[in-house]
N, C-alpha and C positions, 0 to 999 in steps of 0.2 A: 830506411827503405832503399836508398841509393846504395848503401853498403851491401845489403842483402842481394840486390840485383847484380852487383859486381861479383859477389861470392857465388851465387847460385843461378842467377838469371842468364848471364852470358854463357856459362857452360851448358845450361839447358837449351839455349838457342842453338849452339853448335851441335848438340846431340840431335835436336829436331832436324837440323839441316842435313846431317849425315843420314838420318832415317829417310828424309825426303829424297836424297840422292839414291838410296837403295830402291825406293819405290819407282823413281824415274828410270833407273836401270832395268827394273823388272817390266816396266811399261814398254820399254824398247825391246826387251827380250821376247815379249809375247807377239811381237811383229816379226820376229826372226824365223826364217824357214829352218826346218830340221837339217837340211843341207841345200846347197845352192840350186840344184836341179829339181827340187821338189817343193810343192806348195805346203802350207800349213794344213792341218786336218780340217776338212770341210764337212759339216753336218749335212746329211742327205734327207732330212725331214722324215725319218722313219724311227719310231720308238716302239718298244714292246716290253711288257712286264714278264713275258714268257720268252725263254731263249728260242729264237726262231730256227727252223731247219731251212738251209739255204740250197737253192739250185741255180747255178749259173749256166743258162742255156742260150741257144741261138736267138731266142725271142726276147731276151732280157734277163734281169736278175729277179729271182722269185724268192720270197721269204714267207714261210708258213708258220703261223702262230695264232693263238686265240681263235681257233676254228675257221680261219680264212687264209688265203694265199694272196699276197700283195706282189704284183709284178711291176717292175720299172725298167725302162730302157734309158740309156744315157748317151749323149754325144761326148766328144773328146773334152769339151769345156765343162763337163759334168752337169749340163743342163738336162733336166728330166724332159723327155720328149713324149712319153706315153706311160700312163699308169693303168693297170688293170687289177681288179679284185675278184677273186673266185671264192665263193662261199663253200669251201671244201676243207674239212679238217684233215690234217696229216698225222699219222701215227708217230708219236715222239719216239726217237731212237732209230728210226728208219729213214733213209733217203727217199726222195721222190723224183719223178720226171714230169715236166709239163711244157707245153708250147703256148700256154696262155689260155687254152680252151680245154684240152684234154689233160687229165692228171692220172699218172700211173703210180701206184703205191701198194704197200702191204697193209692189209687191215684184217684183223681177226684170223691171222695165219693164212690168208688168201691173197693172191696177187690180183688186183682189180684195176680197172680203168674207169674213170668217171668223166663224163662229158655231157653238158646240158642236163645235169641231175640224173642222167641215166648211168647205171652201174653195170659194167661188163666184167664177169669173172674170167680171168686169163688162166689162172692155175688154182686148183683147189687147195694145194698145200705149198707153202713157201716159207723158208726159215730165214731168208736174207735177200737183200736187193742192193745193187750198186748202179749208179746212174752217172752219165756224162752227157755232153751236148747231143751227141748222135749215137750213143750206145746205152743199152740197158741190159744188165745181166742179173739173173736171179738164181737162187739155188734152193734145193730141198735136201737138207742133210748133206750127203756126199755128192749129189747130182747137180751139175752146172748146166744152165740153159741161157741162151741168148734170145732177146726179145726185140723185134722190129717195132718201134713205137708208132710208126705210120699206120701199119695194117694189123698190128697186134699178133703177128705170126711168131711162133715159138720154135726154136731150133735146139735140139739136144746137143750139147757141146762135149761134155766129158764126165766120167764118173771116177771119183777118187776112192781110195780104200778107207778114208776117214772123213770126218765132218769138215765141210767148208766153213771157215769163220768169217772171211771177208774177201772182197775182190776190189783191187785198186786199178782204175782205168786210166790209161795214158791218153795223150791227145789224138793218136791215130786209131784208137780202138783196141790196141794191144792192152794187156792187163797182167798184173801180178796177183797171183792167187795165194791166199793164206789158208792152209789146211792143217788141222790139228794133228800133232805128232803124239803128244801125251798130255798129262794134266798141266804141265808147266811150259810146254814148248809147241811151236808150230813150224811147219815147213813152208817155204816160199817156192812157188812154181811160176814159170813164165808162159804166157800165151800170146802169140803174135796176132796181127790184125786180120789174119785169115782163120782165126779160131783154132789154130793148131797148138796144142799144149805140149810143152817139153815134158816128157814123162818122168824125168828125175828132178828132184828139188835142187835148188842152187844155194839155199841159205836156211839157217835155223834161227828163229827169233823167240824171245821170251813171251809167254802168255799167262804167267801165274798172276794171281790176284794182286800181289804186292810188287810185281816186277813184270811189266808187259809192254808190248808194242802199242803205240798210240798214234797211228797215222803213218802214211807212206806216200812218197812221190818219186817219180822216175822219168827218165827220158831214154830214147834209143837212137841218138844221133851218131853219125859216123860209124855205124855198125857196132856200137858199143852200148851196153846197158849201164846206165849210171843211176843208182838208186839211193835215196836217203830215207831213213825211217826214224821216227821219234820214239823214244823209250821213256816210260814213266816208272819211277820206283818209289815206294813208300817204306821208310825206315824210322821206327820210333815215332810214328805220327807225323813225320815230315815228308812232303813230296819233293822229289827232285826229277829233273828232266835232262836228257841227253839226245844228241843227234848223231846217228851213225851213217857211214857211207859204205856202199858195196859197188864194185866196178868189175866188169868182165866183158870180153868180146861176145857178141850175140851168138856166134857160132860155137862158143864154149859153154854156154849156159847149160847147167845140169851135169857137166863133166866132173864137177867137184863141189864140195860145200865151201862157199866163200867165207873168209874171215872178215868181220866188219872192223872199220877204223873209226874212232870217235873224232868228230870235228869240233874244234874250239874256235870261238869268235872273240875278237877284240873290238871294243867300241872305238871307232875312228875319232870321235869327238872328245872323249874323255881319256882314252888310252887304257882304260880298265877292262878287265876280262868280263865278258857277259855271262851271267849266271843262269843256269837252267834254261837253255834254249829249247824251243819246242815249235810245233805247228809248221815245220819246214815245207816250203813249196818251191819246186824247181820250175822256173819260168823264164821267158824272154821279155825284158823290159826295154823298149826302144831298140830292139835288135841285139841287146847284150844279155847273155846267159847269166842268170842271177839266182840267188837263194833268198826267198822271202821267208822270214821267221819271226817269232816273238821271243822276248826275253825280258828280264828285269830292267826297269828304267833306271837311268843314271842322273836324271835332271833334278833341279830344285823342285820340291813339292810333289814328286812322283809318288811318295807314300806307298812304297812297295808295288808300284804299278807294273803291269806287264805291257811293254811297248813293242812297236813293230819296227823291224830292221831289215835292211837289204844288203847283201854282200855279193860282189862279183864272184862268180863261180870259177874255181880253178882246181887243179889236181892236188893242191896243198891241203893239209889237214888243219892248218892254222890260217883262218880267214879274217879279214878286216871288214867290219860291217858298220853301216851308218844308219842312224835313225831316220825313219820316213813318216813317223806319226808324232803329233804333239798332244794327243789325248793323254789324260792323267790316270786312267783306271785300268781295267783288265781288258786286254785285246783278245777277241775270239774270231775264228773263222776267216783268216786273211785270204783274199783271192784277187785275181787280176780282173779288173772291171773292163778296161779297154786297153789298147796298145800302149797308152801312156799313163794309165791310172790304175790304182788299186783301191780295194775297199775292205772294210772289216767291221766287226761289231765291238762297241765299247760298252762295258758293263760297269756301272757305278755302284753296284750293291743293291739297287732297286729296279733299274730298267736297262734294257739293251738299246743302244742307239747306233744307227748306221752312219759310218764316216767314210770318207775317201780322201786320197791325196793324188795329185796329178803333176805331170811335167809340162802341162799346157801353160803357155805364158799368161793367158788371161786368167786362168784359175789361180796361178801364183800371185798375180797382182791383186786380185780380189781378196785372197786369203790373208794378205799382209796389211789390210786396212783394219783400223781399230773398230771394235764393236763392244757391245755391253758384255758379251761373253769374255772377250780378251781383257778388258779393263778389270772385270771381276777376278780373272785369273791372276793378273798382276798384283792386285790387292792381297789375294790369298797367299801368293808366293812370298810377298813382303812380310806378312804377318808370321808365316812359318819360319822365315829366315831370322826374324827378330827373336823368336823363341829359341831358335838354334843358337843364337849368340849368347843366350843365358848360360849355355854350357861353357862358352869362352870365359864368362865372368867367373864361373865356378873353378875352372882350371887355373885362372890367373890368381887365385887366392894364395897359392904357394909362393908367388912373387913377394908377398908381404912378409913372409916369415923371417928372413934374415934381418930386415930392418926392425921388425917387432922384437926379435930376440936381442938385438943391440940396445934398443930403447929400454927393455926390461932390465938387462944387466946393469946399464948405467943408472937406472932409477934405483936399483938396489944398492949399488956400491958407491955411486957419486950423485946422490939426489940433489945436491946444491947446484948442479949444472942446469937443472930445469927451472931454477928460480929466476934466471935472467929474463927480462922482458923482451929484449930484441931477439931476432933469429940468431941462433948460435950454431957452432960447428957440428953439433950432434944432429941437428935437423938436416943440414946439408949432407952430412955423411950418410944418414939414413935414406935420403932421397937418391943419392948416387948409387947406393947398394941396391935399391929398388929398381933403378933404371937398367942395371946390368941384367936383371933376371929375365925380362922379355927376350933378350938376345939369345938366351939359351933355348928358347921355345920356338922362335920364329921360323926356323927351317922346317920344323915339323908342322907348324901351322900352315905354311904355304906349300901344301902337298898337291897331289893330283886334282883333288876336288877344288882347291882354291883357284888353280889355273884354268879349271873347267868352268867355274861359276862366276868368278870375279870380273868386274869391268876392266877394260884395257888400261885405264889410267892408274890401275894398281899393279900392273904386270910388266913394267919396264925393267930393263937390266939393273940389278942392284936394288930393286924396289923393297925387298924384305928389310933392308937396313935403313933405307932412306925414309920409308914410311914410319918406322920407329923413331927416327930422328925428328921428323915433322911433328908426330904426336908428342914427343918429349918437349919440343920447343913451344908448341901451343899450350901444353899443360904448365910449363914453367911460367909462361906469360900470364895465364889465368891465375896461377898460384901467387905470383907477385902482385897482381892487381886485387885479387879477391881474398887473400889471407887476412883474417882478423887478428890483430896483435893480442887480443885477449884469449886466443885459443891455446897458447902455449906450444911447446915443442911437439907433444903428442898430436894435438889438433892440427897443427900445420902439416906434419908428415902425412897423417891419414887423409887430410883434405887433398894433398897432392896425389896420393896413391888412388883415391877414389875417383878423382877427375880423370886421371890417366886411364884407369881400367874402363870407365864408361866410354871415353873417346875411342879407345881401342876396340871395345865390344861393338860399338855402333858403326865404326868406319870399316874395319876389315873382319870383325868378328862374325858377321852373317855368312861369310864365305869360307869359314874354316871348318865348321862341322855341318854335316847334312843328316839331320835326325829324321828327315821325312822322305 
């Protein structure tokens, strides 16, 4: 029993300790903020099985789903101050406007207002609506109208030669209008806050089924129009997304068709390029002009998650972004909640849950405390990383081949060497050959993901070789203590290699491959 413990018990204890260190590291990671100025993701006690339609108004944040509208207002510390519920269903696929009592929306191709269960028809025919805090625009085919939500008065704004597809409203009431050009393209027009439409388009965007615009945001600061739009493309069943930028002085809008430039983003935390950015929002966070957008997650356990990022805006087409969410699923409908906070919907495949992140000091402190949710996340991440390390074990099998080849050749041509009872030179030579092999792999193993995911005690200068030296020394000691003399040369060599691979896979292996 004592011999078995020396042979297998001690290595098993070390392996368990390495796995424990992995869990402890993940437990510390789930307290880590996405970046120093932002809190971890804070659940806001709203869930829905149906994707809600969102309206961010002066009176609060309103979410319409399951036949009702839920309204909530928040202070800077993300404390809910007032909740309202309106038993009014909203037509899916159309925006709405509300102040907490009155609801304006399209229903059955009519523009209506509902207040205290009384319905007022504003327009008998409407094909689209766009809403903002203080602005409502609707249209019927090619005719655009402005609606005053206070008294429900309607103003005829402009008539185009083709069908209006969408209206994107800016903060000041100005708007960018999307008007059909042909079956696969649309024109973009600009309208200022006095409802004056520039009669000539300034851009052409794609609107084909498999290649189309999917959202737009813009600002008109310093007498310049800065516009970002999201583009979605489907090719061979795969969706991809891009963000394009258009810029021009306001006085020159409509003088020519602008050529868009694609914006690429790099993850500040991992150094990797962010893939398929989408849902771009131009906004000011704590006085800094920024781009809020979603893209594929880069963290452990993200499992193809779509995470939320923010990038300081500049005139460059290569921007560096940092994550501002720690949720693990698909992010939808990002928006600015308060001056220092943002909110979004997280979809886990079954339900939509409302989350927020804030720069408020109290919110940051509360979000970094351990909870049942964070401990569960740490356990989940640890399990996923242990499974990822199985790939490390599979890759390391080729380290065995030179030693195995040597043993087979000697067994064929000099079998009498293996008849000696003590450890012979063949065993030492095979072990030395094996120890050389990980050195050929270590620089590839410690790539960008390793330095992104691994704990600091594995990332000092020269760690790639020192870590191998430490694993080799521990394995040599275990081999010396636990090797059974009855095993022979083959048994001794494979005992050494097996212990080495297991120690390697549980110490640094979880940080080499990210399968999730």
